C-alpha positions in Angstrom: -42.7 58.3 26.3 -43.2 54.9 27.6 -44.9 53.8 24.3 -41.8 54.8 22.4 -39.5 52.9 24.8 -41.7 49.8 24.4 -41.5 50.2 20.6 -37.7 50.4 20.8 -37.5 47.3 22.9 -39.7 45.4 20.5 -37.7 46.6 17.5 -34.4 45.6 19.2 -35.8 42.2 20.1 -36.9 41.6 16.5 -33.4 42.6 15.2 -31.8 40.1 17.7 -34.2 37.3 16.7 -33.7 37.9 13.0 -29.9 37.8 13.3 -30.2 34.5 15.1 -32.3 33.1 12.3 -29.6 34.0 9.8 -27.0 32.2 11.8 -29.0 28.9 11.8 -29.4 28.7 8.0 -28.0 25.5 6.4 -24.4 25.9 5.1 -24.0 27.7 1.8 -20.2 28.0 1.8 -17.6 25.6 0.8 -16.6 22.4 2.7 -16.6 22.2 6.4 -13.2 21.2 7.8 -13.7 18.6 10.5 -10.0 17.8 11.2 -7.6 20.1 9.4 -4.6 17.9 10.3 -3.9 15.3 12.9 -0.2 14.2 12.8 1.9 15.3 9.9 0.0 16.2 6.8 0.9 17.5 3.3 -1.1 20.2 1.6 -4.6 19.4 0.4 -7.7 21.0 -1.0 -11.2 19.9 -2.0 -13.4 21.3 -4.7 -16.8 22.0 -3.0 -18.7 25.2 -3.9 -21.9 26.2 -5.6 -20.0 26.2 -8.9 -17.8 23.1 -8.5 -19.8 20.6 -6.4 -18.2 18.1 -4.1 -20.7 15.3 -4.8 -23.5 14.3 -7.2 -26.8 12.9 -6.1 -28.7 10.8 -8.7 -32.4 10.0 -8.5 -34.8 7.6 -10.3 -37.3 9.3 -12.6 -40.0 6.8 -11.9 -42.7 8.3 -9.7 -41.4 10.0 -6.6 -37.7 10.2 -7.5 -35.8 8.1 -4.9 -32.1 8.7 -4.4 -30.1 5.7 -5.8 -26.5 6.8 -6.0 -24.0 9.4 -4.7 -20.8 10.1 -6.6 -18.0 11.8 -4.7 -15.3 14.0 -6.1 -11.8 13.1 -4.9 -9.6 15.7 -3.0 -6.3 17.1 -4.3 -3.6 15.8 -2.0 0.2 16.6 -2.0 2.8 14.4 -0.4 4.9 15.4 2.6 8.3 14.9 1.1 10.4 15.6 -2.0 10.2 11.9 -2.9 6.9 10.2 -3.8 5.0 8.7 -0.9 1.5 7.2 -0.6 -1.5 9.4 -0.1 -5.0 8.0 0.1 -8.6 9.0 0.5 -12.0 7.5 1.2 -15.5 8.8 1.8 -18.1 8.2 4.5 -21.8 8.5 3.9 -23.9 9.8 6.8 -27.7 9.7 6.9 -30.1 11.7 9.0 -33.4 10.7 10.6 -35.2 13.0 13.1 -32.6 12.1 15.7 -29.5 13.5 13.9 -26.7 12.3 11.6 -25.6 8.7 11.8 -22.9 6.7 10.0 -24.2 4.6 7.0 -21.3 3.6 4.8 -17.4 3.9 4.6 -15.7 3.3 1.2 -12.4 1.5 0.8 -9.3 3.7 0.4 -8.1 4.8 -3.0 -4.2 5.3 -3.0 -1.8 7.2 -5.2 1.7 8.6 -5.1 2.4 12.3 -4.5 5.2 14.5 -3.4 5.7 18.2 -2.4 5.1 19.5 -6.0 3.0 16.7 -7.6 -0.5 16.0 -6.2 -2.7 13.0 -6.4 -6.0 14.3 -7.8 -8.9 13.6 -10.2 -7.3 11.9 -13.2 -3.9 11.7 -11.5 -4.2 8.6 -9.3 -7.6 9.5 -7.9 -11.0 9.1 -9.5 -14.7 9.7 -8.8 -16.1 7.1 -6.3 -19.7 6.1 -5.9 -22.1 4.7 -3.3 -25.4 3.0 -4.3 -28.4 3.7 -2.1 -31.2 1.2 -1.5 -33.0 2.1 1.8 -35.9 4.6 1.6 -36.2 5.7 5.2 -33.6 8.4 5.9 -34.4 12.1 5.3 -31.1 13.0 3.7 -27.4 11.9 3.2 -24.1 13.8 3.3 -20.5 13.1 2.5 -17.4 13.2 4.6 -14.0 12.9 2.9 -11.0 11.5 4.8 -7.4 11.9 3.6 -4.2 10.1 4.9 -0.5 10.5 4.4 1.7 7.5 4.7 5.4 6.8 4.9 6.9 3.2 5.0 3.4 1.7 5.4 2.5 3.8 8.5 0.0 6.6 8.6 1.7 9.9 9.5 -1.2 12.3 9.1 -5.0 12.5 8.7 -7.5 15.2 7.6 -11.2 15.2 7.3 -13.8 17.5 5.6 -17.6 17.5 5.1 -18.9 18.5 1.7 -21.6 21.1 1.7 -22.6 21.3 -2.0 -24.3 18.6 -4.0 -25.5 18.4 -7.6 -29.0 16.8 -7.6 -30.1 15.2 -10.8 -33.0 12.9 -11.7 -32.8 10.6 -14.8 -33.7 12.8 -17.7 -34.2 15.8 -15.5 -32.4 19.1 -15.0 -29.5 19.2 -12.6 -29.4 21.8 -9.8 -27.0 22.6 -6.9 -28.2 21.8 -3.5 -26.6 23.0 -0.2 -26.1 20.8 2.8 -27.0 17.3 1.8 -28.7 15.0 -0.7 -32.4 14.7 0.1 -33.8 11.1 -0.1 -36.3 12.2 -2.7 -36.2 14.5 -5.7 -39.2 16.8 -6.4 
């Protein structure tokens, strides 16, 4: 009897440990919302999934394949009012070493006009933006997208998301989706 009880405890422990391992796997879903809205925001959405990737990572084809550029897809942002007002976005690049994620770069804002029914989006006031990478030390990079809503020159609202899907591509090589971040090297 005691042997069966011990087996049940071991089995239960294994089930608990295996469920914890599943929880700690890198993100495989769409974007992570960091700030859904601070202040007064309009509607917004980002395209970040395994099939429509939020950012593209480009690598050299010489030797090891170092990351040299990240291109970032803009969000879709609607205004807060029936009349057109300014909406804008920028991106932040974070890098990780063994100590965690650190700020590396912040782009300038890209601005456009939007209202309740007409968004600013890719090809409609917003365009892809890029960051060129030169350092070779960090392990990986990830993208944060920040959006703002303005009225009469003042910021009324703010939202922030982290992209979780990246298209990795070496010069002349095949592209593949990558969850979580852009690795510093391409294998």
